[in-house]
TIRONU-414067 format. One record per residue (C-alpha): residue number from 0; z, x, y. Coordinates in steps of 0.001 Angstrom, whole numbers, m for minus. Each point is the difference from the previous one (the first is absolute). Layout:
# residues N
[NUM,[Z,X,Y]]
...
This chain:
# residues 271
[0,[57978,39048,m13055]]
[1,[197,m2081,m3165]]
[2,[m2838,m1762,m1757]]
[3,[m844,m3513,1137]]
[4,[2162,m2666,m1572]]
[5,[m1570,m2064,m2735]]
[6,[283,m3763,45]]
[7,[947,m1137,m3528]]
[8,[m2735,m2040,m1644]]
[9,[m910,m1048,m3506]]
[10,[42,3159,m2146]]
[11,[m3134,m1113,m1845]]
[12,[m2508,374,2846]]
[13,[m1965,3267,200]]
[14,[m2550,509,2796]]
[15,[m2764,2591,m296]]
[16,[m1392,1135,3349]]
[17,[m2111,2737,1565]]
[18,[m850,1192,3465]]
[19,[m3738,16,m753]]
[20,[m2472,m1346,m2514]]
[21,[m1534,1967,m2833]]
[22,[3227,1460,m1400]]
[23,[17,m2075,m3199]]
[24,[2690,m2460,1060]]
[25,[m1470,m3035,m1744]]
[26,[m746,1990,m3154]]
[27,[3620,1189,m36]]
[28,[1231,m3577,463]]
[29,[m2038,m1194,m2982]]
[30,[924,2924,m2238]]
[31,[3679,m94,898]]
[32,[84,m3746,m687]]
[33,[m1266,605,m3514]]
[34,[2329,2961,m566]]
[35,[3032,m2084,957]]
[36,[m1250,m2894,m2131]]
[37,[m350,2338,m2974]]
[38,[3610,984,556]]
[39,[990,m3633,m545]]
[40,[93,m1208,3595]]
[41,[m1291,m3385,1128]]
[42,[m2327,1092,2806]]
[43,[m1896,m1817,2742]]
[44,[m2581,1992,1975]]
[45,[m648,m1637,3353]]
[46,[m3105,968,1952]]
[47,[1390,387,3488]]
[48,[m3049,1854,1330]]
[49,[m609,m2997,2192]]
[50,[m3648,m405,873]]
[51,[m1297,2822,m2227]]
[52,[1472,m1004,m3344]]
[53,[m1309,1886,m3023]]
[54,[2598,m61,m2776]]
[55,[m2082,m2681,m1714]]
[56,[m3114,2198,256]]
[57,[1705,2971,m1638]]
[58,[1110,m2225,m2862]]
[59,[m3245,m1941,m393]]
[60,[1668,m3320,855]]
[61,[m1754,m3054,1431]]
[62,[2756,m1999,1712]]
[63,[m596,m3669,733]]
[64,[2989,m187,2337]]
[65,[1692,2612,2154]]
[66,[2694,888,2487]]
[67,[m1998,m1386,2930]]
[68,[173,m3491,m1486]]
[69,[3744,259,m555]]
[70,[570,1067,3601]]
[71,[m2044,m2994,1113]]
[72,[2291,m2260,m2023]]
[73,[m2607,m686,m2659]]
[74,[749,202,m3708]]
[75,[2941,1677,m1692]]
[76,[816,3559,m1072]]
[77,[m515,m1035,m3616]]
[78,[m3617,m925,751]]
[79,[m741,3323,1723]]
[80,[1801,2477,m2259]]
[81,[m2112,1637,m2705]]
[82,[1255,1851,m3073]]
[83,[m1466,3389,m880]]
[84,[83,1029,m3650]]
[85,[m1307,3394,m1073]]
[86,[1454,1173,m3281]]
[87,[1070,m1259,m3436]]
[88,[2508,m2846,m250]]
[89,[103,m433,3752]]
[90,[1337,3504,560]]
[91,[m103,784,3700]]
[92,[m554,m3634,1024]]
[93,[640,m700,3677]]
[94,[m821,m2695,2546]]
[95,[m2173,301,3104]]
[96,[115,m2028,3208]]
[97,[m3462,679,1478]]
[98,[m791,209,3685]]
[99,[m3318,m899,1609]]
[100,[m2387,2774,967]]
[101,[m1680,m283,3386]]
[102,[2314,m2686,1327]]
[103,[491,643,3688]]
[104,[2729,m2632,40]]
[105,[2018,1976,m2529]]
[106,[m552,3197,1918]]
[107,[1695,m1436,3114]]
[108,[2751,m2345,m1124]]
[109,[2016,m1934,2549]]
[110,[3778,363,77]]
[111,[261,m3375,m1715]]
[112,[m2342,1125,m2772]]
[113,[1873,3277,m390]]
[114,[3198,m1983,m460]]
[115,[m1721,m2209,m2558]]
[116,[m1156,3107,m1839]]
[117,[3544,1365,m62]]
[118,[1373,m3287,m1345]]
[119,[m2689,m79,m2674]]
[120,[760,3502,m1257]]
[121,[3754,m526,62]]
[122,[m474,m3217,m1965]]
[123,[m2043,1783,m2670]]
[124,[2296,2960,m545]]
[125,[2443,m1944,m2177]]
[126,[m2648,m361,m2697]]
[127,[m585,3727,m336]]
[128,[1890,3243,m474]]
[129,[m2356,1743,2438]]
[130,[m2293,m1231,2738]]
[131,[m2452,2705,1101]]
[132,[m1708,m530,3353]]
[133,[m3253,1854,647]]
[134,[1,57,3805]]
[135,[m2863,732,2357]]
[136,[m664,3569,1093]]
[137,[1315,827,3444]]
[138,[2490,m1904,2096]]
[139,[m129,m3627,1028]]
[140,[2560,m2835,102]]
[141,[m751,m1066,m3580]]
[142,[623,3533,m1297]]
[143,[3258,254,1940]]
[144,[1105,m3374,m1358]]
[145,[m853,766,m3626]]
[146,[1681,3393,116]]
[147,[3019,m1560,1690]]
[148,[316,m2471,m2875]]
[149,[84,2796,m2549]]
[150,[3004,1790,m1404]]
[151,[m2131,3149,m34]]
[152,[m3386,958,1423]]
[153,[m2216,2661,m1543]]
[154,[m2030,1894,2601]]
[155,[m3174,1334,m1635]]
[156,[m1872,3006,1354]]
[157,[m2379,2741,m1132]]
[158,[m703,3597,1006]]
[159,[m2390,m1224,2727]]
[160,[1515,1076,3367]]
[161,[m770,m3401,1536]]
[162,[1840,m1654,m2878]]
[163,[3063,2093,801]]
[164,[m178,m821,3715]]
[165,[m435,m3713,m636]]
[166,[2776,m36,m2617]]
[167,[2371,1453,2597]]
[168,[m1038,m2705,2486]]
[169,[683,m2675,m2616]]
[170,[3442,1405,m817]]
[171,[816,165,3710]]
[172,[m955,m3618,672]]
[173,[1766,m1351,m3088]]
[174,[3163,2002,711]]
[175,[203,m1490,3496]]
[176,[m813,m3552,m1001]]
[177,[2455,m2901,m177]]
[178,[406,370,m3783]]
[179,[m618,3644,m941]]
[180,[m469,353,m3762]]
[181,[1061,2851,m2235]]
[182,[m3113,2202,16]]
[183,[m1092,2397,m2725]]
[184,[m3152,2079,m247]]
[185,[m2679,80,m2685]]
[186,[m2610,2748,289]]
[187,[m3215,m1166,m1661]]
[188,[m3059,1986,m1139]]
[189,[1906,3278,252]]
[190,[m1706,3137,m1381]]
[191,[3214,707,m1927]]
[192,[3732,m680,122]]
[193,[735,3024,2188]]
[194,[m2545,m1107,2605]]
[195,[1391,m3518,m168]]
[196,[3479,1226,844]]
[197,[m1438,2125,2808]]
[198,[m1740,m3039,1503]]
[199,[3212,m1994,m137]]
[200,[1930,2865,1596]]
[201,[m2370,17,2977]]
[202,[619,m3719,563]]
[203,[3739,309,m581]]
[204,[328,2844,2513]]
[205,[m1857,m1975,2670]]
[206,[2221,m3020,m617]]
[207,[3144,2121,98]]
[208,[m1011,1671,3257]]
[209,[m1096,m3075,1909]]
[210,[1731,m2935,m1736]]
[211,[3187,1596,m1289]]
[212,[m441,m735,m3698]]
[213,[m2143,958,m2988]]
[214,[m1572,m2609,m2285]]
[215,[557,1178,m3572]]
[216,[m2815,886,m2389]]
[217,[m205,m2571,m2785]]
[218,[m2931,1573,m1819]]
[219,[m3298,1873,m68]]
[220,[m3157,m1347,m1643]]
[221,[m2532,2674,m862]]
[222,[m3721,m363,598]]
[223,[m1664,m1378,m3130]]
[224,[m3652,m970,m605]]
[225,[1166,m2770,m2344]]
[226,[1289,m1942,3012]]
[227,[m3464,m493,1470]]
[228,[m1370,m921,m3424]]
[229,[2676,m2666,m495]]
[230,[m652,m1460,3461]]
[231,[m3714,m222,m733]]
[232,[784,m1759,m3271]]
[233,[2342,m2404,1884]]
[234,[2800,749,m2444]]
[235,[3528,1410,428]]
[236,[202,3725,m693]]
[237,[2825,m366,m2531]]
[238,[m2098,m2363,m2094]]
[239,[m3248,1928,132]]
[240,[1221,3613,81]]
[241,[3666,m31,m1090]]
[242,[19,3764,m663]]
[243,[m1364,921,3446]]
[244,[1961,2397,2181]]
[245,[261,m2548,2823]]
[246,[1224,m2618,m2488]]
[247,[2888,2271,m970]]
[248,[826,579,3662]]
[249,[141,m3726,787]]
[250,[2115,m694,m3077]]
[251,[2420,2691,1173]]
[252,[42,m1709,3399]]
[253,[834,m3336,m1645]]
[254,[2807,1611,m1985]]
[255,[1555,1352,3200]]
[256,[m211,m3406,1663]]
[257,[1773,m1596,m2950]]
[258,[2640,2736,m103]]
[259,[813,78,3703]]
[260,[1374,m2745,2187]]
[261,[m1172,m110,3630]]
[262,[3547,846,1066]]
[263,[m240,3332,m1841]]
[264,[m3367,823,1524]]
[265,[773,m536,3668]]
[266,[m1317,2292,2700]]
[267,[1786,3337,97]]
[268,[2254,301,3027]]
[269,[394,2852,2386]]
[270,[3225,1939,m388]]
């Protein structure tokens, strides 16, 4: 059985998803956005955690307008997008499209609103080299839509057994959806690189046994106390602690993303 076919989409859209909360998905989205920006990419980070948005909180932003207004037909993307600058001479500058925390309406979008969201994101992608979408934890129609729009989806998990179980459920649902994305795995908060690869192997074996394919490992991010300190300071890790172990791991992740096209990182197929 071969891997699910991928529907070609704009190569600039990268979705970051997880089967459960608490795995550092939003932190990874923020840090990866800055790492790609430092590499010379024009980056937009969209807060797609609809209803529980917190990208703006991690960055200390106070948005006056947000995604909810755009979906309601109010305002323009230019009025909602904020620019984040942490570093000399604008190094690592990237844009943020904030969501709206606690909005029940955003947490349960209608099909019409989901379509409007898709049109909005597709319209924005031409202005950027990369659009990163921080999706909600778990599985709902908005997550499926955002991942389906992406050219690749990063599935984030940790060593927590429930994280592994929920990551498998996410991969299963996305692989059987109408627009299955190319999925790759990022193991976050790993004790070390060996453990990170072990965690990925457990997920890959489950996927191979029950789904017929293995999502590739894109990278491992080691546990680092500097991450929590940067979050508390509401600053990107690369700006506050550029020499941190986790900073090096995310920069390596960004380098792989820039070096590999989604076509080269497809699911492995069964022989």
